[in-house]
C-alpha positions in Angstrom: -30.0 6.4 -22.6 -28.9 6.4 -26.3 -28.9 2.5 -28.1 -25.5 4.2 -29.5 -23.8 4.9 -26.8 -22.2 2.2 -25.0 -23.8 1.0 -21.8 -22.2 0.7 -18.2 -19.8 -2.0 -17.0 -20.6 -3.7 -13.6 -18.1 -6.4 -13.0 -19.0 -8.8 -9.7 -16.3 -10.2 -8.0 -17.5 -13.8 -6.6 -17.0 -17.2 -6.1 -20.9 -18.3 -5.8 -21.7 -19.1 -8.9 -25.6 -19.4 -7.5 -24.4 -15.2 -6.1 -22.9 -14.4 -9.6 -26.4 -15.8 -11.9 -28.7 -14.1 -9.0 -26.5 -9.8 -10.1 -26.9 -11.4 -13.9 -30.2 -11.2 -13.8 -30.0 -8.6 -11.3 -27.8 -5.9 -14.0 -28.0 -7.1 -17.0 -31.0 -5.3 -18.2 -29.7 -2.2 -17.3 -25.1 -3.0 -17.6 -22.6 -4.8 -19.1 -21.9 -7.2 -16.7 -18.9 -8.9 -16.5 -17.3 -12.1 -13.5 -14.9 -13.2 -11.4 -14.4 -15.7 -9.1 -11.3 -15.4 -7.5 -8.9 -12.3 -7.2 -6.6 -12.5 -10.1 -9.5 -12.7 -13.0 -11.1 -9.3 -11.1 -7.9 -7.6 -11.4 -6.3 -9.3 -15.1 -10.2 -7.8 -16.5 -10.2 -4.7 -14.3 -6.3 -3.6 -15.5 -7.4 -4.3 -19.9 -10.9 -3.2 -20.1 -12.8 -0.5 -18.6 -15.3 -1.4 -15.9 -16.9 1.6 -14.2 -17.6 -0.9 -10.4 -16.9 -3.6 -8.9 -19.4 -5.9 -6.7 -16.8 -7.6 -4.8 -17.1 -10.9 -2.4 -14.4 -10.9 0.9 -14.2 -14.6 0.8 -12.8 -16.0 -2.7 -11.3 -17.8 -3.5 -7.3 -16.9 -3.6 -6.5 -14.0 -2.7 -9.0 -12.5 -0.4 -11.5 -9.7 -1.2 -10.1 -7.2 1.5 -6.8 -7.7 -0.2 -7.9 -7.3 -3.9 -9.4 -3.6 -2.9 -5.3 -3.2 -1.8 -3.7 -3.5 -4.6 -6.4 -2.0 -7.1 -5.3 1.0 -4.6 -1.5 0.6 -4.4 -1.2 0.3 -8.2 -3.9 3.8 -8.6 -7.3 2.6 -9.9 -10.0 4.8 -8.4 -12.5 2.3 -9.9 -15.5 2.4 -7.5 -16.1 -0.8 -5.7 -18.7 -2.0 -3.8 -18.4 -4.5 -0.9 -21.2 -7.7 -1.7 -20.3 -10.0 1.9 -22.1 -13.1 3.5 -20.3 -11.6 5.8 -22.4 -8.8 8.8 -19.2 -7.6 10.9 -17.7 -3.9 11.4 -14.5 -4.5 11.3 -14.5 -6.3 8.1 -16.1 -3.0 6.7 -14.3 -0.5 8.3 -11.3 -1.9 7.0 -13.3 -2.2 3.1 -14.4 1.8 3.6 -10.7 2.4 5.0 -8.9 1.5 2.0 -11.7 3.5 -0.3 -14.8 0.5 -1.1 -17.5 3.2 -1.1 -20.1 0.8 0.5 -21.0 -2.1 2.5 -23.7 -4.7 1.6 -24.5 -7.5 3.1 -26.4 -11.1 1.5 -28.9 -12.2 1.1 -29.5 -8.2 -0.4 -32.8 -6.5 -1.8 -32.1 -6.7 -5.7 -33.9 -2.6 -5.5 -31.1 -2.4 -2.9 -28.4 -2.8 -4.9 -29.7 -1.3 -8.3 -29.5 2.4 -5.5 -26.9 1.6 -4.4 -25.3 1.3 -7.1 -26.8 4.4 -9.7 -26.0 6.6 -6.4 -22.1 5.7 -6.8 -22.2 5.9 -10.5 -24.1 9.4 -9.6 -20.7 10.7 -6.9 -18.2 9.2 -10.1 -19.2 11.6 -12.2 -19.9 14.3 -10.5 -16.4 13.3 -9.2 -15.2 13.8 -12.1 -17.0 16.4 -13.8 -15.2 18.3 -11.0 -11.9 17.6 -12.3 -8.9 15.1 -11.5 -9.7 13.1 -7.8 -5.9 14.1 -5.8 -3.8 11.5 -6.0 -1.8 9.5 -4.2 2.0 10.3 -2.7 4.9 9.9 -3.4 7.5 9.5 -1.3 11.2 8.6 -1.4 13.6 7.3 1.0 17.3 7.2 0.8 19.4 4.7 2.7 16.7 4.3 5.6 16.9 0.1 7.5 15.2 -1.8 5.7 13.3 -3.1 8.3 11.5 0.2 8.7 11.4 1.4 4.6 9.7 -1.6 4.8 7.3 -1.8 7.3 6.5 2.2 6.3 5.7 0.3 1.9 3.7 -2.0 3.3 1.6 -0.2 6.4 0.8 2.6 3.2 0.8 0.7 0.4 -3.0 1.4 -0.1 -2.3 4.9 0.3 1.4 6.0 -1.2 3.4 4.9 -3.2 6.9 4.8 -1.1 10.5 4.0 -3.2 13.6 2.5 -0.8 16.5 3.4 -2.2 20.6 2.8 -0.6 22.7 5.6 0.4 25.1 4.0 -2.2 24.7 4.8 -6.2 21.6 7.6 -5.1 21.1 8.8 -8.5 21.6 6.1 -10.6 18.2 4.4 -8.9 16.4 7.6 -8.3 13.1 7.1 -10.2 12.0 8.5 -13.1 8.4 9.8 -10.8 9.6 12.7 -8.7 8.5 12.6 -5.4 7.1 14.8 -3.6 9.1 14.6 -1.0 12.6 12.4 0.0 14.0 11.3 3.2 16.9 11.1 3.8 19.4 8.9 6.5 22.3 9.5 7.1 23.4 7.2 10.0 25.2 5.6 8.2 26.3 7.8 5.4 30.5 9.0 5.3 29.5 12.1 3.2 25.9 13.5 3.3 26.7 17.0 1.6 26.9 14.5 -1.4 24.2 12.8 -0.7 22.2 16.6 -0.4 24.4 17.4 -3.7 23.2 14.8 -5.8 19.5 14.6 -4.2 19.0 18.2 -4.4 21.1 18.0 -8.1 17.6 15.5 -9.6 15.0 17.1 -7.6 15.2 20.6 -6.9 11.8 21.2 -5.7 10.5 18.0 -3.4 10.8 18.9 0.1 13.9 17.1 1.9 13.4 15.5 5.5 17.3 14.7 7.3 16.9 11.5 9.6 19.5 10.3 11.8 22.0 13.1 11.7 25.1 11.7 13.0 27.6 14.1 15.3 30.2 15.0 13.3 27.4 16.7 10.8 26.7 18.8 13.8 27.2 23.0 12.7 28.4 21.4 9.7 25.5 23.2 8.3 22.9 21.3 7.1 20.1 23.0 6.8 18.4 25.1 4.1 21.1 26.3 2.5 21.8 22.6 1.1 18.3 22.1 0.8 17.2 20.5 3.2 13.6 21.6 4.7 13.8 19.5 8.0 16.7 17.7 10.2 15.2 15.6 12.1 16.7 14.6 15.9 17.6 11.1 16.7 16.4 9.2 18.0 13.4 9.2 15.2 10.2 7.9 15.5 7.7 6.8 13.3 4.6 8.1 13.8 7.2 11.5 14.6 8.6 11.0 10.5 4.6 10.3 9.4 3.6 13.6 11.1 6.9 16.2 9.5 6.1 13.9 6.1 2.6 14.7 5.7 3.4 18.5 6.6 5.1 18.9 3.7 2.5 17.2 1.0 1.9 19.7 -0.8 -2.7 20.2 -1.1 -2.6 18.4 -5.1 -2.4 15.0 -3.5 -3.9 13.2 -0.7 -2.6 13.3 3.2 -1.3 9.6 4.9 -4.0 8.4 6.6 -4.6 9.1 10.1 -2.5 6.1 12.6 -4.1 5.1 16.2 -1.0 4.9 18.6 -1.5 0.9 18.6 -1.3 0.4 15.1 1.9 2.6 15.3 3.3 0.3 17.6 3.1 -2.2 15.5 5.2 -0.8 12.8 7.7 0.3 14.8 8.2 -3.1 16.2 8.0 -5.0 13.2 10.2 -2.5 11.7 12.8 -3.1 14.4 12.0 -7.1 13.8 11.0 -8.1 11.8 12.7 -10.9 10.4 11.0 -13.0 13.8 8.4 -11.0 16.1 4.8 -13.3 15.8 2.0 -12.3 16.2 1.4 -13.5 19.1 5.0 -11.2 21.0 3.0 -8.4 18.7 0.4 -8.8 21.2 2.6 -10.0 24.5 4.3 -6.4 24.2 1.0 -4.5 23.4 -0.9 -6.1 26.1 -4.2 -7.2 24.0 -4.9 -10.9 22.9 -3.3 -11.8 19.3 -6.9 -11.5 17.8 -8.5 -8.4 19.3 -4.8 -6.4 18.2 -5.3 -8.2 14.0 -8.6 -7.3 15.0 -8.1 -3.4 15.6 -4.6 -3.1 12.7 -6.7 -4.9 10.2 -9.9 -2.3 10.6 -7.0 0.1 9.6 -4.9 -0.9 7.1 -6.4 -3.5 5.7 -3.9 -6.3 7.1 -4.5 -8.6 9.3 -1.0 -8.9 12.0 0.5 -12.3 10.1 -0.5 -10.7 6.4 1.6 -7.3 7.2 4.1 -9.2 8.6 4.6 -11.5 5.8 4.5 -8.4 3.6 7.2 -6.7 5.9 9.5 -9.9 4.9 8.7 -10.0 1.3 9.1 -5.8 0.9 12.7 -6.1 3.2 13.5 -9.4 0.8 13.2 -7.5 -2.4 14.7 -4.4 -1.1 18.0 -6.6 -0.4 17.7 -7.9 -3.6 17.9 -4.9 -5.1 21.1 -3.9 -3.1 22.9 -6.7 -2.6 24.8 -9.8 -4.5 23.5 -12.0 -2.2 22.0 -15.4 -3.0 18.1 -16.0 -2.8 19.0 -18.3 0.2 21.0 -16.0 2.2 17.9 -12.8 1.2 15.0 -15.8 2.4 17.4 -16.0 6.5 17.9 -12.2 6.7 14.4 -11.7 6.3 13.4 -14.7 8.5 12.1 -17.4 6.4 12.7 -21.3 6.5 13.9 -21.5 2.9 14.0 -19.6 -0.8 11.2 -21.4 -2.3 9.0 -20.1 0.9 9.9 -16.6 -0.3 9.7 -16.9 -3.3 5.8 -18.2 -3.3 4.9 -14.9 -0.7 7.1 -12.9 -3.5 4.5 -13.9 -6.0 2.0 -13.3 -4.0 2.2 -10.1 -2.9 4.4 -8.6 -5.7 2.8 -10.6 -8.3 6.2 -11.3 -9.7 9.1 -13.2 -8.9 12.6 -12.8 -6.3 15.3 -12.9 -9.8 12.4 -10.6 -12.3 13.8 -7.8 -9.4 16.9 -8.5 -9.5 17.0 -8.6 -13.8 15.9 -5.6 -13.4 18.8 -3.7 -11.3 22.0 -5.3 -12.5 
């Protein structure tokens, strides 16, 4: 490598000082090495400067490694990540791979094995860059969908798609600046579906339009291709049916949504309908398995434990209610199943990196 050419930068994320020191000794001859002892510091470093590869521990202070990886992918970062963990656990490895980790090595690791792995990952990243830009995550817009359904989808697919949900009223004002790849309109509580459809097709004429929950009064009114509607899903709409329809409408230029097991979809459906009060015990009883087993299976597919998923769905539902209503924070916290506004605020910051008031100020 030429002295004038910048060296690749590796970020080591671990809260064990001795591990960080060992990684410095192993890597510094070939790479510039940054270090972070917690997830928040790692995220700041990745967002503030070029990082070519991340070595990430799973059990770190604050935000754990799986959650950090999920956050990176949700924010569009495609930096290669190798998990370096003391956990020799198949479901943890599977969860990491589903969220885009490129490899997994357990501690204690062999120095030459780790170096070979890093070089292999870097060669693959270079080859992929030469082939052109990777497929991007799809952008999905939900209009008028129930808060629970929108929140359950948004959180479950956060590592694979960007999902925005807006109420049926004031549609034009809240349509995001990024043109969505698919639009889903739920007309169950919409007085004039034609007006909503016209507004959508005026602003985003090229996006496939899926219509759900068509009320009886709209039957026979000609809601179809002439109104820009690509698909009409009859009620009751299953979550799997909606996911499959969305995937079928995505263009080849975007990534497909991941296939989810029937059990994972059943969890999502139950949480979407009962997120204000559902517990991990309730979910396991409904699906006929133990809480630990169900949580491991769900985490292997989504990268989240059931407890994390339920809390994140409640936070996402609160975010939507803060945008759509003028209710006080205490009322919103109660509506989504939290004991008080303080509890909601803490989890809001943890999962969305912002405060509830920031969301409301953005949309007033």
